[in-house]
C-alpha positions in Angstrom: 16.9 -39.4 37.2 13.9 -40.7 35.8 11.9 -37.1 36.4 14.4 -35.8 35.4 15.1 -37.2 32.0 10.8 -36.5 32.0 11.1 -33.0 32.4 13.7 -32.8 29.6 11.2 -34.6 27.1 8.8 -31.9 28.4 10.9 -29.1 27.2 11.5 -30.6 24.2 8.1 -31.0 23.4 7.4 -27.5 24.0 10.5 -25.8 22.3 9.4 -28.2 19.3 5.5 -27.0 19.6 5.8 -23.7 20.0 8.6 -23.1 17.2 5.8 -24.3 15.0 3.5 -22.3 15.7 5.6 -19.4 15.4 3.6 -17.0 18.2 6.1 -18.1 21.5 9.8 -19.1 22.1 10.3 -21.4 25.2 13.7 -20.4 27.5 14.9 -23.1 29.7 16.1 -22.4 33.5 18.6 -24.5 35.1 18.4 -23.8 39.0 22.0 -24.6 40.7 20.9 -28.3 41.9 20.3 -29.3 38.3 16.3 -28.6 38.0 15.2 -27.3 35.1 12.1 -25.1 34.3 10.4 -23.8 31.1 9.3 -19.5 30.9 7.6 -19.1 27.9 7.7 -15.8 26.2 5.6 -13.9 23.3 7.5 -13.6 20.1 7.4 -10.5 18.5 5.8 -10.6 15.1 7.5 -7.6 13.9 11.1 -6.7 12.9 12.5 -3.1 12.1 11.9 -2.3 8.7 15.6 -1.2 7.5 14.5 1.6 5.4 12.5 3.7 8.3 13.8 2.3 11.4 10.2 1.5 12.2 9.1 -2.2 14.1 7.0 -3.0 11.5 8.1 -5.6 9.0 7.0 -9.5 9.6 9.7 -11.2 11.0 9.3 -13.7 8.3 10.6 -10.8 5.7 13.4 -10.1 7.7 15.9 -10.5 4.6 13.7 -9.1 1.4 15.4 -6.8 -1.0 13.9 -3.5 -1.7 11.8 -2.9 -4.7 12.6 0.2 -6.3 9.5 1.5 -9.0 9.4 4.3 -11.3 6.3 6.8 -10.8 4.8 9.6 -13.3 5.0 12.8 -11.5 3.6 15.8 -13.9 0.5 17.6 -13.1 -2.1 15.1 -14.8 -0.3 12.2 -12.8 -0.5 13.9 -9.2 -4.3 15.2 -9.8 -5.5 11.7 -11.1 -3.3 9.1 -11.3 -0.5 8.5 -8.7 -0.7 5.4 -6.4 1.0 3.4 -3.9 3.4 6.4 -2.7 1.7 6.9 0.7 2.7 3.5 1.6 6.3 3.9 0.1 9.1 3.8 2.4 11.2 6.0 0.4 10.8 8.8 -2.0 13.2 10.2 -4.4 12.5 13.3 -6.5 14.5 15.0 -9.2 14.7 16.4 -12.3 14.9 14.0 -15.6 14.2 16.3 -18.9 11.9 19.4 -20.1 12.0 20.5 -16.3 9.4 18.0 -15.1 10.4 15.6 -12.1 9.8 12.0 -11.7 9.4 9.8 -8.6 11.1 6.7 -7.5 9.3 4.9 -4.5 11.1 2.3 -2.4 9.2 -0.7 -1.0 11.4 -3.1 1.8 8.3 -5.4 1.3 6.6 -4.8 -1.9 3.8 -7.7 -1.8 2.1 -5.6 0.8 2.0 -2.9 -1.5 -1.3 -1.9 -3.4 -2.1 -0.7 -6.8 0.8 1.3 -8.1 1.5 3.8 -10.9 1.4 4.8 -12.8 5.1 3.1 -13.9 7.5 5.1 -16.4 10.8 4.9 -17.7 13.8 4.5 -16.2 16.5 7.1 -15.8 20.3 6.9 -15.4 19.8 8.6 -12.0 17.2 6.4 -10.1 19.4 3.6 -11.6 22.1 4.9 -9.1 20.0 5.7 -6.4 18.0 1.8 -6.6 21.7 0.5 -6.6 22.7 2.1 -3.4 19.7 -0.4 -1.7 21.0 -3.6 -4.1 16.8 -2.8 -5.3 15.1 -4.8 -7.9 14.5 -1.5 -9.7 11.4 -1.6 -11.8 10.1 0.5 -14.7 8.4 0.4 -18.1 10.5 1.7 -20.8 13.7 3.8 -20.4 16.4 6.7 -21.9 17.8 4.3 -24.5 21.1 7.0 -25.1 22.2 7.3 -21.5 20.0 4.8 -19.2 19.6 1.6 -21.4 23.6 0.6 -20.8 23.4 1.1 -17.6 20.5 -1.0 -16.2 22.5 -4.0 -17.5 24.5 -3.2 -13.7 21.4 -4.1 -11.8 18.3 -6.5 -11.8 15.6 -4.6 -13.5 12.4 -5.4 -14.0 10.6 -4.0 -17.7 6.9 -4.3 -16.4 4.5 -4.2 -19.3 0.8 -5.8 -19.9 2.3 -8.9 -19.8 4.1 -8.8 -17.8 2.2 -8.0 -14.1 0.7 -4.6 -15.3 -2.8 -3.3 -16.7 -4.1 -0.3 -18.4 -6.4 2.2 -17.0 -7.4 5.5 -17.6 -8.0 7.6 -14.2 -8.9 11.7 -15.7 -7.7 13.8 -18.4 -4.7 11.8 -19.0 -1.8 10.9 -21.8 -2.0 7.6 -22.8 1.5 7.0 -21.1 0.5 7.5 -18.0 -2.4 4.6 -17.6 0.6 1.3 -16.7 -0.7 0.2 -13.6 0.5 -2.8 -11.3 0.0 -4.2 -7.5 3.0 -5.6 -5.0 1.8 -9.3 -5.8 1.8 -8.9 -9.0 5.0 -7.4 -9.4 6.3 -9.9 -6.6 4.8 -12.4 -8.8 6.9 -11.7 -12.1 10.0 -11.3 -10.0 10.0 -15.0 -9.1 9.4 -16.0 -12.2 12.4 -14.3 -13.2 14.2 -16.0 -10.9 16.0 -13.2 -9.6 17.5 -13.3 -5.6 14.7 -11.7 -3.7 16.6 -12.1 -0.6 19.7 -10.9 0.7 22.5 -12.0 2.8 21.5 -8.6 5.8 19.3 -6.3 6.0 21.5 -3.5 7.5 19.3 -0.1 8.4 19.7 1.9 5.2 20.5 5.2 8.2 21.2 5.5 11.5 18.2 5.5 12.9 16.7 6.8 16.4 14.3 4.8 18.8 10.5 4.7 18.2 10.2 6.6 21.0 12.7 9.4 21.0 11.9 12.7 19.2 14.6 13.8 17.0 15.1 17.8 16.9 17.5 19.8 15.1 19.4 23.1 15.6 18.6 25.1 12.6 15.8 26.6 13.8 12.1 26.1 12.7 11.0 24.6 9.7 7.5 24.8 9.6 7.6 24.8 5.9 10.3 24.4 3.0 9.9 24.7 -0.6 12.1 23.1 -3.4 11.9 24.9 -6.2 13.2 22.6 -9.3 12.5 25.3 -11.7 9.9 27.6 -12.4 6.9 25.2 -13.1 8.5 22.4 -10.7 8.1 23.6 -6.8 8.0 20.6 -3.8 6.3 22.0 -0.6 6.7 20.2 2.9 4.4 21.8 5.5 5.1 20.3 9.0 1.4 19.0 10.7 2.6 19.1 14.2 -0.8 16.8 15.5 0.9 14.2 12.7 4.2 14.6 13.5 5.0 14.7 9.6 5.7 16.8 6.4 2.6 17.0 4.2 3.9 17.1 0.9 2.4 19.2 -2.1 3.1 20.2 -5.5 2.8 23.4 -6.8 0.2 24.2 -3.7 -1.9 21.5 -5.1 -2.1 19.0 -2.1 -1.0 15.3 -3.2 -3.2 12.6 -2.5 -2.8 8.5 -3.0 -5.8 7.9 -5.4 -5.7 4.2 -3.6 -6.8 5.5 -0.1 -7.0 9.2 -0.7 -4.3 9.6 1.9 -2.2 12.8 1.9 1.6 12.8 1.2 2.8 12.9 4.7 6.7 11.8 5.5 8.7 12.1 8.7 12.1 12.9 7.2 12.7 15.7 4.8 15.9 16.0 3.0 17.0 18.7 0.2 20.4 17.7 -1.4 21.9 20.3 -3.6 24.2 19.0 -6.2 25.5 19.8 -10.2 23.2 19.1 -12.7 24.4 19.2 -16.3 23.0 17.6 -19.3 24.1 14.8 -21.0 26.0 15.7 -24.4 24.9 18.7 -26.7 21.3 17.8 -26.6 20.4 20.2 -23.2 17.8 17.9 -22.8 18.4 15.0 -20.1 19.6 15.7 -16.6 23.0 14.6 -16.0 22.5 14.6 -11.8 25.8 14.1 -10.0 25.4 12.1 -7.1 29.0 12.0 -5.2 28.5 14.6 -2.9 27.3 17.8 -1.8 25.4 20.3 1.0 22.0 20.2 1.8 19.1 20.4 4.2 17.3 17.7 6.5 13.8 18.1 8.4 12.1 16.8 10.6 10.0 17.1 13.6 9.0 21.3 13.0 12.9 21.7 13.2 16.0 21.7 10.4 19.8 21.6 9.9 22.2 21.9 7.1 23.9 18.8 6.5 26.6 17.1 4.2 25.9 14.5 2.1 27.6 11.6 -0.4 27.1 8.5 -2.3 30.1 7.7 -4.2 30.1 4.6 -6.1 27.2 3.5 -8.0 26.4 0.3 -5.4 27.0 2.9 -2.3 23.9 4.2 -0.2 23.5 7.7 0.4 25.8 8.3 3.8 24.1 11.7 5.8 26.6 13.6 8.3 26.3 17.1 10.1 27.8 19.5 9.2 31.2 18.8 11.5 31.2 15.4 9.8 29.5 13.6 12.8 26.8 10.9 11.7 23.6 12.4 11.6 20.3 9.9 13.2 17.2 9.9 11.3 14.0 9.6 13.2 12.1 6.2 12.8 9.9 6.6 9.5 9.7 7.1 5.8 11.5 9.5 4.1 11.4 11.7 1.3 14.8 12.6 -0.8 14.7 15.8 -3.0 17.9 16.3 -5.4 17.8 19.6 -6.2 20.4 21.4 -8.5 23.1 24.0 -6.9 21.6 27.1 -8.2 17.9 26.6 -7.5 16.0 28.5 -4.5 15.0 26.7 -1.3 13.2 28.5 1.4 12.9 27.6 4.8 10.1 29.1 6.8 
């Protein structure tokens, strides 16, 4: 009896010891005669990132809220300034005004992001997309007429030189293309705002296949995709079979991250068609319908036509096959383009 008592004490001690170090856990096994033994098991320090389906998110960050950051995407920014894009979990691209596109990079763990920029102003459609992730939205400035009122609908941080950003000029850029920050600085400033940085549950953004499963689609080969937003702005995705990802380029110029020189390599590519118009009579700022539509999904050198919908501002995007069955994404990062219905899309 005394031995059994001592064994129980030892098990309790081991449980507390291993829990404190955070590296191992102890399972207690009880035999038919009542004797107990402890079995050690190494704890996986990582869990599945809900934005990518990849098991690379530190376990202690399991309930973080994502952070979405507005990034410039004109020719100068692409050549000289873009930073942090290659390390984003999801990137959204669509038209804003004057025919140009802008990017929104979404990070599940913002603290891990290096230099990010150049950071630009908010637009209505991106607020909706950020809300679909329950993300904190980071921007520098905003469209004062249509977007500004919508910013009150989510936690948004208007970053500046006095609040976690700095100015730096790379190459031949305009004055508004010089604002940068880092994941640590953004995190520190968001904490000062006392916003809720965590959420009760991090459900997967989409249905992801397991990491060892190769997703192939039924529409045919997709070694190159082109999303022609207009005559000036075209985005290309070329499949790199050795890497197993699509390399994103703009107007046939390969994009690279200023931080590390990395190409923009993405596992999943969506080109989604929708209705686009203009706000008011100004024929300038784009009004983009996020209710539903059709599009293309490409992965592993294959593609399929799909349906998509969003619904309410706070709803995430939902992807299905054309027959209405759920779509399964490959585990990995994702690039999403919204393009007008009449724009040209090619798949080769």
